[in-house]
C-alpha positions in Angstrom: -3.7 -14.1 -61.9 -2.0 -10.6 -61.8 -4.8 -9.1 -59.8 -4.6 -12.0 -57.3 -0.9 -11.4 -56.8 -1.5 -7.7 -56.4 -4.2 -8.3 -53.8 -1.9 -10.7 -51.9 0.9 -8.2 -51.9 -1.4 -5.5 -50.6 -2.6 -7.8 -47.8 1.0 -8.7 -47.0 2.0 -5.0 -46.9 -1.0 -4.3 -44.6 -0.1 -7.2 -42.3 3.5 -5.9 -42.1 2.3 -2.4 -41.3 -0.1 -3.6 -38.7 2.5 -5.9 -37.2 5.0 -3.0 -37.0 2.4 -0.8 -35.3 1.5 -3.6 -32.8 5.2 -4.1 -32.1 5.8 -0.4 -31.6 2.9 -0.1 -29.3 4.1 -3.2 -27.3 7.5 -1.7 -27.0 6.0 1.6 -25.9 4.0 -0.1 -23.2 7.1 -1.9 -22.0 9.1 1.2 -21.4 6.4 3.8 -20.6 4.0 2.7 -17.9 1.8 5.7 -17.3 -0.3 6.0 -14.2 -3.2 6.2 -14.6 -3.3 4.6 -18.1 -4.6 7.1 -20.8 -7.7 6.2 -22.7 -5.9 5.9 -26.0 -2.2 5.9 -27.1 -1.2 5.6 -30.8 2.5 5.2 -31.7 3.3 6.9 -35.0 6.1 6.9 -37.5 8.8 9.5 -37.6 11.1 11.1 -35.1 9.9 11.4 -31.5 11.4 13.5 -28.6 14.6 13.2 -26.6 14.1 14.0 -22.9 16.8 16.6 -22.9 15.7 18.6 -26.0 12.8 20.6 -24.4 13.7 24.2 -24.0 10.5 26.3 -23.8 6.7 26.5 -23.3 4.3 28.4 -25.5 0.8 29.2 -24.1 -2.2 29.4 -26.4 -5.8 30.0 -25.4 -4.7 30.8 -21.9 -2.4 33.1 -20.0 -2.2 30.9 -17.0 0.6 28.4 -16.9 -0.3 25.2 -14.9 1.8 24.2 -12.0 4.7 22.3 -13.4 7.2 19.7 -12.0 10.4 18.1 -12.8 12.1 18.9 -16.1 9.1 21.0 -17.1 9.2 23.3 -14.1 12.1 25.6 -15.2 11.2 25.9 -18.9 10.9 29.6 -20.0 8.3 31.0 -22.3 8.6 30.7 -26.1 7.2 33.2 -28.7 6.6 30.5 -31.4 6.3 26.8 -31.8 9.3 24.8 -33.0 11.7 22.0 -32.1 12.0 21.7 -28.3 8.9 23.7 -27.6 5.9 22.5 -25.6 2.7 24.1 -26.9 0.0 24.3 -24.2 -3.3 25.1 -25.7 -6.8 25.3 -24.3 -9.3 24.8 -27.1 -11.7 27.6 -27.7 -13.9 25.5 -30.0 -14.6 22.5 -27.8 -15.9 19.4 -29.6 -19.3 18.1 -28.6 -19.1 15.7 -25.7 -15.6 16.8 -24.7 -15.3 16.4 -20.9 -13.7 18.5 -18.3 -10.1 17.4 -17.5 -9.7 15.9 -21.0 -6.6 16.5 -23.2 -4.6 15.3 -26.2 -0.9 15.2 -26.6 0.9 15.0 -30.0 4.7 14.3 -29.9 6.6 14.4 -33.2 9.8 15.8 -34.6 11.0 17.1 -31.2 7.8 19.1 -30.6 5.0 18.6 -28.2 1.4 19.9 -28.9 -1.0 19.8 -26.0 -4.7 20.6 -26.4 -7.0 20.6 -23.4 -10.6 21.3 -22.7 -9.8 23.4 -19.6 -7.0 24.4 -17.2 -7.4 21.1 -15.3 -6.9 19.1 -18.6 -3.8 21.2 -19.3 -2.5 20.3 -15.8 -3.1 16.6 -16.3 -1.6 16.6 -19.8 1.6 18.0 -18.2 1.5 15.1 -15.6 1.4 12.6 -18.5 4.2 14.4 -20.3 6.3 14.5 -17.2 5.8 10.8 -16.7 7.0 10.2 -20.3 10.0 12.4 -19.7 10.8 10.6 -16.4 10.7 7.2 -18.1 12.8 8.3 -21.1 15.4 9.9 -18.8 15.6 6.9 -16.5 16.0 4.4 -19.3 18.1 6.7 -21.6 15.6 6.3 -24.5 13.6 8.5 -26.8 9.9 9.1 -26.4 8.5 7.7 -29.7 6.3 9.9 -31.9 2.8 9.3 -30.5 -0.6 10.6 -30.0 -2.4 10.4 -26.7 -6.2 11.1 -26.1 -7.3 11.1 -22.5 -10.2 11.9 -20.2 -11.5 10.6 -16.8 -14.4 8.1 -16.6 -15.3 9.2 -13.1 -15.4 13.0 -12.6 -14.9 13.1 -8.8 -11.9 11.0 -7.6 -11.2 11.7 -3.9 -8.8 10.3 -1.4 -9.6 10.3 2.4 -7.1 11.9 4.8 -8.0 10.6 8.3 -6.3 12.6 11.1 -8.2 10.8 13.8 -5.3 9.4 15.9 -2.2 11.2 14.6 -0.6 14.2 12.8 2.3 14.4 10.5 4.6 17.4 9.9 2.8 20.1 7.9 5.3 19.7 5.0 4.2 16.1 4.6 0.6 17.3 3.7 2.0 19.6 1.0 4.1 16.7 -0.4 1.0 14.4 -0.3 -0.9 16.9 -2.4 1.9 17.0 -5.0 2.0 13.2 -5.2 -1.8 12.7 -5.5 -1.9 15.4 -8.2 0.7 13.5 -10.2 -1.6 10.4 -10.5 -4.7 12.6 -11.3 -6.6 12.4 -8.0 -8.7 15.6 -8.0 -10.1 15.7 -4.5 -9.3 15.1 -0.8 -11.8 14.6 2.0 -10.0 15.4 5.2 -11.4 13.9 8.4 -10.3 16.4 11.0 -11.8 15.1 14.3 -9.8 16.9 17.0 -6.8 17.7 14.8 -8.1 21.1 13.7 -7.7 24.0 16.1 -11.4 25.0 16.2 -11.8 28.7 16.9 -15.3 28.7 18.1 -15.1 25.6 20.3 -11.5 25.5 21.2 -11.9 22.7 23.8 -12.4 20.2 20.9 -9.1 20.7 19.2 -6.0 18.9 20.5 -3.1 21.1 21.7 -1.0 20.2 18.7 -3.9 20.6 16.2 -3.4 22.4 12.9 -4.7 25.9 12.7 -7.6 26.9 10.4 -5.3 29.3 8.6 -2.6 26.7 8.1 -5.0 24.2 6.6 -6.5 26.9 4.4 -3.0 27.4 3.0 -2.8 23.7 2.2 -6.2 23.9 0.6 -5.1 26.8 -1.7 -2.0 24.9 -2.6 -4.1 21.9 -3.5 -6.5 24.0 -5.6 -3.6 25.2 -7.8 -2.9 21.5 -8.5 -6.5 20.7 -9.4 -7.3 19.0 -6.0 -10.3 20.2 -4.1 -10.2 19.7 -0.4 -13.5 19.3 1.5 -13.9 18.6 5.3 -15.4 15.7 7.2 -16.4 16.4 10.7 -18.1 13.4 12.4 -21.5 14.1 13.8 -24.3 12.2 15.5 -22.2 9.1 16.0 -18.4 8.7 16.1 -18.4 11.8 18.4 -16.0 10.7 21.1 -13.5 13.3 20.1 -16.1 15.9 21.3 -18.2 14.2 23.9 -15.3 12.8 25.9 -14.8 16.4 27.3 -16.7 17.1 30.5 -18.1 20.4 29.1 -20.1 18.5 26.4 -21.3 15.5 28.4 -24.8 17.0 28.6 -25.0 16.6 24.8 -24.7 12.8 25.0 -27.5 10.6 23.7 -26.5 8.0 26.3 -25.1 9.6 29.5 -22.4 6.9 30.1 -21.1 6.9 26.5 -19.2 9.5 24.6 -20.2 7.9 21.2 -23.2 9.8 20.0 -25.0 13.1 20.3 -28.6 13.7 21.5 -30.4 14.6 18.3 -33.2 16.3 20.1 -31.0 18.7 22.1 -30.8 22.2 20.3 -27.3 22.7 21.8 -26.1 19.7 19.8 -26.6 21.7 16.6 -25.0 24.9 18.0 -21.8 22.9 18.7 -21.8 20.9 15.5 -22.5 24.0 13.4 -19.6 25.9 15.0 -17.3 23.0 14.2 -18.6 22.9 10.6 -18.0 26.7 10.2 -14.3 26.3 11.2 -13.9 23.3 9.0 -15.3 25.1 6.0 -13.0 28.1 6.7 -10.1 25.6 6.7 -11.1 24.3 3.3 -12.2 27.4 1.4 -12.2 25.8 -2.0 -14.2 22.7 -1.2 -17.7 22.1 -2.5 -18.7 19.4 0.0 -19.3 19.2 3.7 -19.2 15.6 4.9 -21.3 15.3 8.0 -20.5 11.7 9.0 -23.7 10.2 10.5 -22.7 6.6 10.5 -22.7 3.7 13.0 -24.8 5.6 15.5 -25.8 2.5 17.5 -28.7 2.8 20.0 -30.2 6.1 18.8 -32.9 7.7 20.8 -31.7 6.9 24.4 -31.9 10.5 25.8 -34.9 11.7 27.8 -35.6 14.3 25.1 -35.5 11.7 22.3 -37.8 9.4 24.3 -40.3 12.2 24.9 -40.3 13.1 21.2 -42.0 9.9 20.2 -39.9 9.8 17.0 -38.7 6.5 15.6 -34.9 5.9 15.3 -35.3 6.5 11.5 -37.1 9.8 12.1 -34.5 10.9 14.6 -31.7 10.0 12.2 -33.3 11.9 9.3 -34.3 14.9 11.5 -30.6 15.3 12.4 -29.6 14.8 8.7 -32.1 17.4 7.5 -30.8 20.0 9.9 -27.1 19.5 9.1 -28.0 19.4 5.3 -29.8 22.7 5.6 -26.8 24.1 7.3 -24.5 22.9 4.5 -26.8 24.3 1.8 -26.9 27.7 3.6 -23.1 27.7 3.5 -22.9 26.8 -0.2 -21.7 23.2 0.5 -23.2 20.0 -0.8 -23.7 17.6 2.2 -22.3 14.1 2.1 -23.6 11.4 4.5 -22.3 7.9 5.3 -25.4 5.8 4.5 -25.3 2.6 6.6 -27.9 3.8 9.1 -30.5 4.0 6.5 -30.2 0.3 5.6 -29.7 -0.7 9.3 -33.0 1.0 10.2 -34.7 -0.7 7.3 -33.3 -4.2 8.2 -31.3 -4.4 5.0 -27.8 -3.5 6.0 -26.4 -7.0 6.2 -27.4 -7.6 2.6 -25.1 -4.7 1.6 -21.9 -6.2 3.0 -22.2 -10.0 3.8 -21.3 -12.2 0.9 -22.5 -15.3 2.7 -26.1 -14.4 2.2 -27.6 -16.2 -0.8 -29.2 -14.2 -3.7 -32.5 -15.7 -2.8 -32.2 -14.4 0.8 -31.1 -11.0 -0.4 -34.0 -10.7 -2.8 -36.4 -11.8 -0.1 -35.0 -9.3 2.4 -35.4 -6.4 -0.1 -38.9 -7.5 -1.0 -39.9 -7.6 2.6 -38.2 -4.5 3.9 -37.6 -1.9 1.1 -41.0 -0.4 1.9 -39.3 0.9 5.1 -37.1 3.0 2.8 -39.9 4.0 0.5 -42.3 5.1 3.3 -39.6 7.4 4.6 -38.5 8.8 1.3 -39.9 12.2 2.1 -37.4 12.5 4.9 -34.4 12.0 2.6 -32.8 15.4 1.9 -32.6 15.7 -1.9 -29.5 17.9 -1.9 -27.5 15.3 0.0 -25.0 12.8 -1.5 -25.5 9.4 0.1 -22.1 7.7 0.4 -22.5 4.0 -0.2 -19.5 2.5 1.5 -18.3 -1.1 1.1 -14.6 -1.8 1.7 -14.5 -5.5 1.0 -17.3 -6.9 -1.2 -18.8 -4.1 -3.3 -19.9 -6.4 -6.1 -22.4 -8.4 -4.0 -26.1 -8.3 -4.9 -27.2 -6.3 -1.8 -24.8 -3.5 -2.4 -25.8 -3.2 -6.0 -29.5 -3.1 -4.9 -28.7 -0.3 -2.5 -27.1 1.8 -5.3 -30.0 1.0 -7.7 -32.5 2.1 -5.0 -30.9 5.5 -4.9 -30.9 5.8 -8.7 -34.5 4.7 -8.9 -35.5 7.5 -6.5 -33.4 10.2 -8.0 -31.0 10.5 -5.1 -27.3 11.2 -5.5 -25.0 8.4 -4.5 -21.3 8.3 -4.2 -19.1 5.2 -3.7 -16.6 4.7 -1.0 -13.8 2.1 -1.2 -10.7 1.7 0.9 -6.9 1.6 0.6 -6.7 0.9 4.3 -9.3 -0.4 6.8 -8.3 -1.8 10.1 -5.0 -3.5 9.4 -2.1 -2.7 11.7 1.3 -1.5 10.2 0.5 -2.2 6.6 -2.7 -2.6 4.4 -3.4 -6.2 3.2 -5.2 -8.1 0.4 -2.7 -6.8 -2.1 -3.4 -3.3 -1.0 -7.2 -4.1 -1.2 -6.8 -4.5 -4.9 -9.9 -6.4 -5.9 -12.3 -4.3 -3.8 -11.0 -1.0 -5.2 -11.1 -2.4 -8.7 -14.7 -3.7 -8.4 -16.1 -0.5 -6.9 -14.4 1.7 -9.5 -16.0 -0.4 -12.2 -19.4 -0.2 -10.5 -19.1 3.6 -10.1 -18.3 4.0 -13.8 -21.0 1.6 -15.0 -23.8 2.9 -12.8 -22.7 6.5 -13.3 -22.5 7.3 -9.6 -21.7 10.8 -8.3 -18.0 10.0 -7.7 -15.9 7.8 -5.6 -13.8 8.2 -2.4 -10.9 6.0 -1.5 -10.8 5.9 2.3 -7.6 5.5 4.3 -8.6 4.8 7.9 -6.4 5.7 10.8 -7.9 3.3 13.3 -4.6 1.3 13.5 -2.6 4.3 12.2 -0.1 2.8 9.8 2.2 5.4 8.2 0.5 7.0 5.2 3.5 5.9 3.1 2.2 2.4 3.4 -1.1 3.4 1.6 0.5 4.4 -1.7 0.1 1.2 -3.6 -3.6 1.1 -2.8 -3.9 4.7 -3.8 -2.2 3.9 -7.1 -4.7 1.0 -7.5 -7.5 3.6 -7.0 -6.0 6.1 -9.4 -5.5 3.5 -12.1 -9.1 2.2 -12.0 -11.0 5.4 -11.2 -9.5 7.3 -14.2 -9.8 4.7 -16.9 -11.2 1.3 -16.0 -9.3 -1.5 -17.7 -9.8 -5.1 -16.6 -6.2 -5.5 -15.5 -4.7 -8.1 -13.1 -3.0 -7.1 -9.8 0.5 -8.1 -10.9 0.3 -5.8 -13.9 -1.0 -2.8 -12.0 1.6 -3.4 -9.3 4.4 -3.6 -11.8 3.2 -0.3 -13.1 3.1 1.0 -9.5 6.7 0.0 -8.8 7.8 1.5 -12.2 6.1 4.8 -11.5 6.6 5.0 -7.7 10.2 3.9 -7.5 11.9 3.5 -10.9 11.3 1.7 -14.2 14.1 -0.7 -13.2 11.8 -2.1 -10.5 8.9 -3.1 -12.7 10.0 -6.7 -12.8 8.1 -9.1 -10.5 11.5 -10.0 -9.0 11.3 -6.7 -7.1 7.9 -7.4 -5.6 8.2 -7.4 -1.8 5.0 -5.8 -0.5 2.7 -8.8 -1.0 5.3 -10.9 0.9 5.4 -8.4 3.7 1.6 -8.5 3.9 1.8 -12.3 4.4 4.5 -11.9 7.0 2.4 -9.6 9.0 -0.5 -12.1 9.1 1.7 -14.3 11.3 3.2 -11.4 13.2 -0.2 -10.2 14.4 -0.9 -13.4 16.5 2.5 -15.0 16.9 2.9 -14.2 20.6 -0.7 -14.6 21.7 -3.1 -17.5 22.2 -6.3 -15.5 21.6 -7.2 -12.2 19.9 -5.6 -9.9 17.2 -4.1 -6.5 16.8 -7.0 -4.7 15.0 -8.1 -3.2 18.3 -6.3 -2.3 21.5 -6.7 -5.4 23.7 -8.7 -5.1 27.0 -6.8 -8.2 28.2 -3.7 -9.8 26.7 -3.6 -13.6 26.4 0.0 -14.4 25.7 1.4 -17.9 24.9 2.9 -19.8 27.7 6.7 -20.0 28.3 8.8 -23.2 28.5 9.2 -24.9 31.9 12.6 -26.1 33.1 12.2 -29.8 32.8 9.1 -30.1 30.5 9.7 -30.3 26.8 5.9 -30.3 26.0 6.1 -26.6 25.1 7.6 -27.3 21.7 4.9 -29.8 20.9 2.1 -27.5 22.1 3.3 -24.6 19.8 4.5 -26.9 17.0 2.4 -25.0 14.4 3.7 -21.6 15.5 7.3 -22.8 15.5 7.0 -24.3 12.0 5.5 -21.0 10.8 8.2 -19.0 12.5 10.8 -20.9 10.5 9.0 -20.2 7.3 8.9 -16.5 8.2 12.6 -16.3 8.7 13.1 -17.4 5.1 10.4 -14.9 3.9 12.0 -12.1 6.0 15.4 -12.7 4.3 13.7 -12.6 0.8 11.9 -9.3 1.6 15.1 -7.8 3.1 17.1 -8.6 0.0 14.5 -7.3 -2.4 14.1 -4.0 -0.4 17.9 -3.6 -0.4 18.1 -4.2 -4.2 15.2 -1.8 -4.7 16.9 0.9 -2.7 19.9 0.6 -4.9 17.9 1.2 -8.1 15.1 3.5 -6.9 15.1 7.0 -8.3 12.5 8.4 -5.8 10.5 7.6 -2.7 13.5 6.2 -0.8 11.7 7.1 2.4 9.0 4.5 1.6 11.6 1.8 1.2 13.3 2.8 4.5 9.9 2.5 6.2 9.2 -0.9 4.6 12.6 -2.1 5.7 11.9 -1.2 9.3 8.5 -2.8 9.2 10.2 -6.0 8.1 12.7 -5.7 11.0 9.9 -5.2 13.5 7.7 -8.0 12.3 10.4 -10.7 12.4 11.1 -10.0 16.1 8.3 -12.4 17.2 9.4 -15.3 14.9 13.0 -15.1 16.1 11.8 -15.0 19.7 9.7 -18.1 19.3 12.7 -20.0 17.9 14.9 -18.9 20.8 12.3 -20.2 23.2 12.1 -23.5 21.2 15.9 -23.8 21.5 15.7 -23.3 25.3 12.9 -25.9 25.6 14.8 -28.5 23.6 18.3 -27.8 25.1 19.9 -30.1 27.7 19.9 -28.7 31.2 23.6 -27.7 31.1 23.0 -25.7 27.9 19.8 -24.0 29.0 21.8 -21.3 30.9 23.6 -20.2 27.7 20.3 -20.1 25.7 18.7 -18.1 28.6 21.5 -15.5 28.2 20.7 -15.3 24.5 17.0 -14.7 25.2 17.9 -12.0 27.7 20.1 -10.3 25.2 17.5 -10.6 22.4 14.7 -9.2 24.6 16.9 -6.3 25.7 17.7 -5.6 22.1 14.0 -4.9 21.3 14.7 -1.3 22.4 17.0 -1.0 19.4 14.4 -2.5 17.1 11.9 0.0 18.3 14.3 2.9 18.2 15.3 2.2 14.6 11.6 1.8 13.6 10.6 5.1 15.2 13.6 7.0 13.8 12.2 6.4 10.3 8.5 6.6 11.3 9.1 10.0 13.0 10.7 11.6 10.0 7.2 12.9 9.3 5.0 11.5 12.0 4.4 13.1 15.4 4.9 10.1 17.7 2.9 11.0 20.8 -0.2 12.9 21.9 0.3 16.2 23.6 0.5 16.3 27.4 -3.0 16.0 29.0 -4.6 14.5 25.9 -7.8 12.6 26.7 -8.2 9.3 24.8 -11.6 8.4 23.4 -13.4 6.7 26.3 -16.0 4.2 25.1 -16.5 2.5 21.8 -13.2 3.5 20.2 -11.0 0.5 21.0 -8.9 1.3 18.0 -5.3 0.1 18.3 -4.0 3.7 17.9 -6.3 4.8 20.7 -4.6 2.5 23.2 -1.9 4.8 24.6 -0.8 8.4 24.4 2.7 7.4 23.5 3.7 4.9 20.8 3.5 1.8 23.1 0.3 0.7 21.2 2.4 -0.1 18.2 4.1 -2.9 20.1 1.4 -3.9 22.5 2.1 -7.7 22.4 5.9 -7.4 22.1 6.1 -5.2 25.2 3.7 -7.5 27.1 5.7 -10.6 26.1 9.0 -9.0 26.9 7.8 -8.1 30.4 6.6 -11.7 30.9 9.9 -13.1 29.8 11.8 -10.7 32.1 9.9 -12.1 35.0 10.4 -15.7 33.7 14.2 -15.1 33.4 14.4 -13.9 37.0 12.5 -16.9 38.3 15.0 -19.1 36.4 
């Protein structure tokens, strides 16, 4: 009996200990939302660390102090460990299997012991420690005694910086590097297009382009923060930024289109290689050269191509072989968007279209994969084939494409997206599910890294991408099957302040929904993803015909809903601004986006009032409409005052817009009119309508 009681007591004590540990860990997770989430956190007994007690840093195993931020930045050197000292140690006896960028942190009795596998691991340990200190300081609490073990699941975690249609102030790019480093992104692929001042082909660079030397300085700054910048210079297709110039028209594959190069013209390679050389000089610490090569279209239209007798696949791969050889000769690993390979093998639709059944996908691959196999000898082995899918990466065809690369010992990298072609603001909860799925696939299939693209086709402000980039950072470092609400609470906590973690401060999803209505509120046909060739606006009310309200009943009803949503968003942004400890500029921008998007809904309701008013009252409503339309200039000015704190708002004088296939929204005008294409058109229509009245 005594032994049974003793056993029960031991079990009870064990239960109490385990419950206490679980409660301590739950309390830790409530107050310290780290981004990305470390692989393992253990809360321990004993005294932890007050955020204000750190007084020095001791280096061991290295003489190079990592770049430090915040409360760590000004700490002097110590000569010995002790209370208030952060010991930064690079292990000389690395354990078997320890990965690059890995680290451990031990916090106990007012001391911090960091051990890392390398300098990058030391830097990332300091980012984690800084986040702990930020949270402790913001909430006036102590960091509990704890042990953190961490490493990345995916070695290459890159973010895409697309300069296609705009530039920001140079200082913004330095700030961007700091903020990406803080969430453990370790690479940037910068798509220069004409925003680099090419030295060897100066006609290509815009007048306001960044110099090679200036971008090389940004690259060095990034390297010090464990971010490697590599260039992307579009080639073969997407070449409008080059071929729109009269000087280079003789290099077009199709004379009437500035879209693609002639792959059989030797001067094509002279020009492309000169651009590559300058892009490499601007990114001196990069290991990759992204050569583009996607969406070429009708390849082989030039006389030289026709005379060659080569198939489109052979032309595509001949170009790829030449640019890959160039990259290798300059100690760069080439990266290539891979869609053309599957298009030319009649398999591309299976890689992106979820409506195709599994049976149809399997049949397509059984029928056509020989077209890939038969041309395998043409595939450069040193190339990284970037498998891009921004919406549905987990479908069968996309997985088959990745598996084909693996089966043939070719290197494959994933490409997801924080922004595709959405105007003003990314959608789909900042593309949460797609990013999550492709990070999981990349980790499971051990792909050669992942890129999070941030396309500039509709040119939202880069500040609007951050939630998507945090999604990417979260899942690419340590994949945990976590829901969007939880990850976005972590984002608000980390990006703005711990006080904003509650779902009561969520406004971005609501703003996404509001923009879905804004996109088409004033038009009867079309959307804003591209600059419209023609604008089909809704009709305006007639003097003695009340049918207008019935015709646009659905739009009017939705406009009323949007007024309520607008007020909720406005209140939440206002409350967030009062509590945020950082990134106030992002909140200012979100607030102006909200003010811009509601303009259309309010205008619709004014037009409804006019239509339903009695004839004597119509004159007063007409005056209100006139005042409201005139006031759009103030809405635009307020929006651009915030937007232009970093963004250069107009192209330089004499800038030539891309001519043919680029119908991107941001390629619509040289000034900022493209941002308000439907508002401006509707206002002009209303001004004419008011004069007729």
